[in-house]
C-alpha positions as CSV (number, residue, x, y, z in Angstrom):
1,M,-97.8,50.8,-3.5
2,K,-95.4,51.1,-6.4
3,I,-95.9,47.8,-8.3
4,L,-95.0,46.4,-8.8
5,I,-97.3,44.0,-7.8
6,L,-100.4,46.7,-7.1
7,L,-99.5,49.1,-9.9
8,S,-100.3,46.2,-12.2
9,F,-103.9,46.5,-11.8
10,L,-104.1,50.4,-12.0
11,F,-103.7,50.4,-15.6
12,S,-103.9,53.6,-17.3
13,T,-106.8,54.5,-19.7
14,P,-106.0,54.6,-23.3
15,L,-106.9,58.3,-23.3
16,A,-104.7,59.6,-20.7
17,F,-101.9,57.3,-22.3
18,A,-101.8,59.3,-25.0
19,Q,-102.0,62.3,-23.9
20,K,-98.8,61.7,-21.5
21,A,-97.6,59.8,-24.5
22,P,-98.6,61.8,-28.0
23,L,-95.7,59.7,-29.7
24,L,-97.9,56.3,-29.3
25,N,-101.0,58.3,-30.6
26,K,-101.1,56.2,-33.9
27,L,-100.7,52.8,-32.5
28,K,-102.3,49.8,-33.6
29,C,-104.3,48.0,-30.5
30,S,-103.8,50.7,-28.6
31,K,-105.8,50.0,-25.4
32,V,-104.3,46.3,-25.1
33,V,-100.7,47.8,-25.4
34,F,-101.3,50.8,-22.7
35,K,-102.4,47.9,-20.4
36,S,-99.4,45.9,-21.1
37,I,-97.2,48.8,-20.7
38,S,-98.5,49.9,-17.5
39,A,-98.8,46.5,-16.1
40,L,-94.7,46.1,-16.8
41,G,-93.8,49.3,-14.9
42,E,-94.1,53.3,-15.0
43,P,-92.8,55.2,-18.3
44,K,-90.6,58.0,-18.3
45,E,-90.6,60.3,-21.1
46,W,-91.0,58.6,-24.5
47,K,-88.6,59.3,-27.4
48,K,-88.6,58.9,-31.3
49,N,-85.4,56.4,-32.3
50,H,-84.1,56.8,-36.0
51,D,-85.4,53.3,-36.7
52,G,-88.8,55.0,-36.5
53,S,-89.3,53.5,-33.0
54,V,-90.6,55.1,-29.9
55,S,-88.9,54.0,-26.3
56,T,-88.7,54.8,-22.9
57,D,-87.5,53.9,-19.6
58,F,-89.0,52.8,-16.4
59,E,-89.2,54.5,-13.2
60,S,-88.1,51.0,-11.5
61,G,-85.4,50.4,-14.5
62,G,-85.5,48.6,-17.5
63,K,-86.7,50.1,-20.8
64,V,-89.7,49.3,-23.3
65,Q,-89.7,49.8,-27.2
66,V,-92.9,50.3,-29.2
67,V,-92.9,49.2,-33.1
68,V,-95.7,50.1,-35.5
69,E,-96.8,48.2,-38.4
70,S,-99.5,48.3,-40.8
71,T,-101.9,46.0,-38.9
72,K,-100.0,45.3,-35.9
73,S,-98.0,47.0,-32.9
74,L,-94.9,45.2,-31.4
75,L,-93.4,45.7,-27.1
76,T,-90.0,44.9,-26.1
77,S,-89.4,45.2,-22.6
78,N,-86.1,44.2,-20.8
79,Q,-86.2,44.6,-17.4
80,N,-84.8,43.1,-13.9
81,G,-83.7,40.0,-15.9
82,L,-86.7,39.6,-17.9
83,T,-87.2,40.1,-21.9
84,L,-90.2,40.2,-23.3
85,K,-91.5,40.5,-27.0
86,L,-95.1,40.8,-27.6
87,E,-97.3,41.6,-30.5
88,F,-100.9,42.9,-31.0
89,S,-102.5,42.4,-34.4
90,E,-105.9,43.7,-35.4
91,P,-108.2,43.0,-35.6
92,E,-108.5,40.9,-32.4
93,C,-105.9,42.6,-30.9
94,K,-104.9,39.7,-28.5
95,M,-101.4,39.8,-26.7
96,K,-99.3,37.3,-28.5
97,I,-95.7,36.4,-27.0
98,L,-93.2,36.4,-29.3
99,R,-90.2,35.7,-26.8
100,I,-89.9,35.3,-23.2
101,S,-86.8,34.9,-21.4
102,S,-85.0,35.4,-18.0
103,S,-81.7,35.7,-17.0
104,N,-80.2,35.4,-13.6
105,G,-80.4,39.1,-12.9
106,G,-83.9,39.5,-11.5
107,F,-84.5,40.6,-7.8
108,L,-81.1,41.4,-6.5
109,D,-80.0,42.4,-3.2
110,R,-79.4,46.2,-4.0
111,D,-83.4,45.7,-5.4
112,L,-84.3,44.4,-1.7
113,D,-82.3,47.1,-0.2
114,L,-84.2,50.4,-2.3
115,L,-87.5,48.4,-1.3
116,L,-86.4,48.4,2.2
117,K,-85.6,51.7,2.4
118,K,-88.9,53.1,0.2
119,N,-91.5,51.3,2.0
120,K,-91.8,51.7,5.9
121,R,-93.5,48.7,6.1
122,G,-94.5,45.3,3.7
123,V,-94.6,41.9,2.0
124,I,-92.8,39.8,-0.3
125,Y,-94.5,37.1,-1.7
126,L,-92.4,34.3,-3.4
127,W,-93.9,31.6,-5.7
128,S,-92.9,28.7,-8.3
129,P,-95.1,27.4,-11.2
130,H,-93.9,24.0,-10.1
131,M,-95.9,24.1,-7.0
132,S,-99.6,24.4,-7.0
133,L,-100.9,26.2,-4.1
134,S,-98.6,29.1,-4.7
135,V,-100.0,29.5,-7.8
136,Y,-103.7,29.3,-6.3
137,E,-102.9,31.7,-4.1
138,L,-101.9,34.1,-6.5
139,V,-105.1,34.1,-8.2
140,E,-106.7,34.5,-4.4
141,M,-104.4,37.3,-3.5
142,K,-104.9,39.3,-7.0
143,K,-108.5,39.4,-5.8
144,Y,-107.7,41.0,-2.5
145,L,-104.4,43.2,-2.9
146,S,-105.7,46.1,-2.7
147,S,-107.7,46.0,0.0
148,L,-104.3,45.3,2.0
149,K,-103.1,48.6,1.8
150,I,-100.0,47.4,2.3
151,P,-97.3,47.1,-0.6
152,V,-96.7,43.6,-1.9
153,T,-93.6,42.6,-3.8
154,I,-94.0,39.1,-5.8
155,L,-91.2,37.4,-6.9
156,L,-90.8,33.9,-8.9
157,D,-88.7,31.4,-7.9
158,L,-84.9,32.0,-9.4
159,N,-84.7,28.1,-10.7
160,A,-88.5,27.7,-11.9
161,D,-88.7,27.1,-15.7
162,I,-89.8,30.4,-17.5
163,D,-92.2,29.1,-20.0
164,S,-94.0,27.0,-17.3
165,A,-94.5,30.6,-15.4
166,N,-95.5,32.4,-18.4
167,K,-97.9,29.6,-18.9
168,S,-99.2,29.7,-15.6
169,I,-99.8,33.7,-15.8
170,Q,-101.2,33.4,-19.3
171,K,-103.8,30.8,-18.2
172,I,-104.8,32.7,-15.2
173,D,-104.7,36.4,-16.4
174,L,-101.9,37.1,-13.7
175,P,-99.6,40.4,-15.0
176,L,-96.5,39.3,-16.3
177,D,-94.6,41.7,-13.6
178,Y,-95.0,38.0,-11.7
179,L,-92.2,36.9,-13.7
180,K,-89.5,38.7,-11.9
181,R,-87.4,36.6,-10.6
182,M,-86.0,36.5,-7.0
183,N,-82.3,36.9,-7.0
184,S,-81.6,38.2,-3.8
185,R,-78.9,36.3,-1.7
186,K,-80.0,38.4,1.5
187,L,-83.9,36.9,0.9
188,E,-82.1,33.3,0.5
189,S,-79.4,33.9,3.7
190,F,-83.0,34.9,5.2
191,G,-84.4,31.4,4.3
192,A,-87.5,32.5,2.3
193,T,-86.2,30.1,-1.2
194,I,-86.7,27.1,1.4
195,H,-90.3,26.1,0.2
196,Y,-92.8,27.8,-1.9
197,P,-94.9,29.7,-1.6
198,S,-93.5,31.4,1.1
199,T,-94.5,34.9,2.6
200,V,-91.8,37.7,4.0
201,F,-92.4,40.2,6.4
202,Y,-90.6,43.5,6.9
203,K,-90.9,46.5,8.9
204,D,-88.3,49.5,9.3
205,G,-85.8,48.8,6.9
206,E,-85.3,44.9,8.4
207,L,-86.8,41.5,7.6
208,V,-88.6,40.6,10.2
209,K,-90.6,37.7,9.4
210,K,-90.8,34.2,6.8
211,V,-93.9,32.4,6.8
212,P,-94.0,29.4,4.5
213,G,-97.1,28.0,2.7
214,F,-100.2,28.8,1.7
215,N,-102.1,31.5,3.7
216,G,-105.2,32.8,2.3
217,K,-106.5,36.3,3.2
218,K,-107.8,35.9,6.8
219,S,-104.7,34.5,7.6
220,L,-102.2,36.7,5.4
221,V,-104.2,39.7,7.4
222,D,-103.8,38.2,10.7
223,L,-99.7,38.1,9.8
224,I,-100.0,41.5,8.6
225,K,-101.1,42.7,11.7
226,K,-99.0,40.5,13.9
227,Y,-95.4,41.3,11.7
228,L,-96.0,44.6,10.7
229,D,-98.3,46.4,13.4
230,A,-100.3,47.6,10.5
231,E,-104.3,48.8,11.2
232,L,-106.1,46.8,8.3
């Protein structure tokens, strides 16, 4: 699956990433910077800018820019209505969020149409930092997402407080991509936003079923088999 969520766990190694992007060879804290970039998306071709920074577009849309200073690297990304500015300073190289903001861009109807066209079947999971069960389920899902062998897209409640959402994923070490906001009127009309968490199943270009509430692995696997005719 493309990301969105699954690719968030398939981080490139520093060596492989550096081979693809030689302009980034002098990065400070390269390992964690590469990991963060990979978590946000798949970069296209890197280029050097007049100000000395390097930047690229993501395959899924949006941009990322990296600035290298004497003891730190600064990463700025803007995609799907989410803007992030991250700092990685030596020697600890821990990620520090300098700025995070979310507009009402997010995951739009056109993104939903592309998703339905791209994948024969899949799952969309909507969460809110204000609903503890949805946060708990995200933690559980991270453990078994790859075993589902089916595309899973995770979206944040459009009206959720972005600072609360960010604190949630930082506290429990979840991918930054989980901050992508749900802003699709088609999903809203389908009833996906009535309750959080909410799980939506799609197949053959159509939304087929919404299931509100917490599921857990066994229940989710059963639902996938039932509504998506998938062999897991």
